[in-house]
N, C-alpha and C positions, 0 to 999 in steps of 0.2 A: 504494500500500500504506500509506504514512504517513497519508494522508487517511482510509483505512478504520479504522486504529487510533484516530485522534482521534475519529471519529464513534462508534466502539464505546465508548470511555472516557466520552464525553459522555452516551450513552444509559444506561450503567451508573450514572454519578454522578447523573443526574436521576431515576433510579428509586428512589433511597433515600428512604424516607418517615420524617419526623420523628415520633416517638411521645413524647408527654409522659409522664414517669414518674408512676406512681400516688402518691397522697398518703401511703400507708403505707410507701413505700420511701424517703422523704426523712427523714433524721434531722437535726434542728436543735437545737443546744445553745442554750437561751435565754440563758445567761450571755454568749455571744459575739455576740448579736444587738443588744446595746445600741449606740447611736450613739457615735462617738468624742467625747471631752469634754476640756475644758481641765483641766490639773493645774498647780498653782502651788506654789512652794517658795522657801526661803531658806537660804543658807549664812552662818553667822556666823563670818567670818574675814576678815582684811584681804587684799583681792585686789590684782590688778595695777593696778587703777584707784585704789588707796589709799582705797577705801570699806570700811567695816567689814562691811557686809552685801551679799551678792550675791543678786539676785532672779532667778528662773528661771520660765519658762513651758514646758510640754510639752503634747503631744496624747497622750492615752491612747487607743489604738485597740483596746483590750481584749486585746492581747497584750503590747505593749511601749510604753514612752514614746518618742515621736518628736517631731521638729520642735522640738528644744531651742532656746530663745532666752533669752539673758541680757539683762536690761533694767535701766535705772536705777530708782530708787525711785519717782519721780513717774510714769514711764510704767507701771510695774507697778501702782500704785494706780489709774491711769486704766483700764487693761485689766481688772483684777479687779473694779472697781466698775461696769464697763459703760459708763463715760463715753466710751471710745474703742471703735470697732468693731475686732474682731480675730478671727483664726482661733481663738484660744484662748478667746474668749467671743463667739461669733457672735450669740447671742440677747441680748447686752448685759445679762446678769443681774448684779445687785449681789451678788457672792458674800460680800462683807464683811457685808452686812445678813443674808443667808441663814444665815451661820454665827455670828451674834451678836457680831460684832467691829465696834466703832465707828470705821470708817475710811471714807474716800471723799473726795469733792469738796464743799467748802462755798464760799459766796460771801463774800469778804472785802470789807467795806464801805470799808476804808481804801485797798485797792489797786483796788477796783472791778472785781474779776475772781474767777473760781473758783480756789481753791488746794487742794492736796492736804493732807490731815490724816490722821495715823495714829499715835496715841500708843503703842499696843502695839508697832508696828514701831520706834519711837524707843527702846524699852527692850530690844530684842533683844541689843544689844552687852553688856548686863549679865550675861548667862548665861555669857559667855566671859571677860570681863576683870574684874579687881578695881578698876581705875580706868580712866577714859576714856583710850584709847590715844594721843590727840593732845593737844598742848599748849593749844590755844585754848579748851578746856572742862574745868573741874574738876568731876568727878562720880564717885561711888562706884558700882561694880558689885556683882554678887552672887557672883562667882566667889571661891573660897577660895585660889586661886593667882593670881599676878600676870597672866600672859598666857594662861592656859587654866584650865578647870575642874579641881577637885581630882579624884583618882581616884574617890571616892564620887560626886561630881557627874557625872563621865563615865559611870559605871555607871548612874546614875539616868537620864541622857539616853538611853542605849542602851535601857534597859528600857521607858521611857515613850514614846520617839519613834522607836525603831529607827535611831538615828544612832550608828554605832560610832566615828566619828572626826569631831569638830567642825570640824577644819581643812579637811577635804576633802569631807564629805558634806552633802547638802541635807536639810532638814526638808521632806518632800514630802507633798502632798495632805492627808489627814486629820491627819497629824502636824503639818503646818504650821498648820492651823486650831487644833488642840489647844494648840500652843505660844503662839499669839497670845492665846488665851483665858487660858492659865495665867499669862502675864506681867502680866496685870491683876489677878490674885488675890493679895491680901496674905498669905493663908494659904499659898499655893503658894510665894511669895517667901520667906517665913520658913522653910519646910521646906527649900527649895533652899539657902538660905544656911547652914543648920545641918549640911549634909552636908560633913564635914571629912575 
């Protein structure tokens, strides 16, 4: 009897015919068909590693940001410039060049090797601090308070870059690129410093 039931189930399951759905019954949202892409960002706050800036890479899978990875400055520049292969930049695109930011790898003739260079990233600390926060360098920042932006500067950062708290939030994706372009602009710097 058991054998008969197994044969009967096998015959029924083999008789099912797969039918491909018609084209007009499939609804595809074009916005969700884009391939996952790398997203980059920075947080301007002294972190656990005693660095002023924390750099982050994500994968945007068209729903959420995933595969968060915190990297050091040099590794970040190598990934974003396409110098290093990475899941965040598999086609090795120079995103700095694509976004009009003069950063990347250059050959240093004195060291006889490629080195990372990014002047806009070297200026990011200035949006948060009035003076450089460590003793080995004396430099003036753009913040109107000693260790954080003034209330008007914080509001401006929120309005322009959607960052509601400089200590904990990252400047992400298009806001990251906008920030790197802005910190090179003398008009933007003057305006930012005037927000008291």
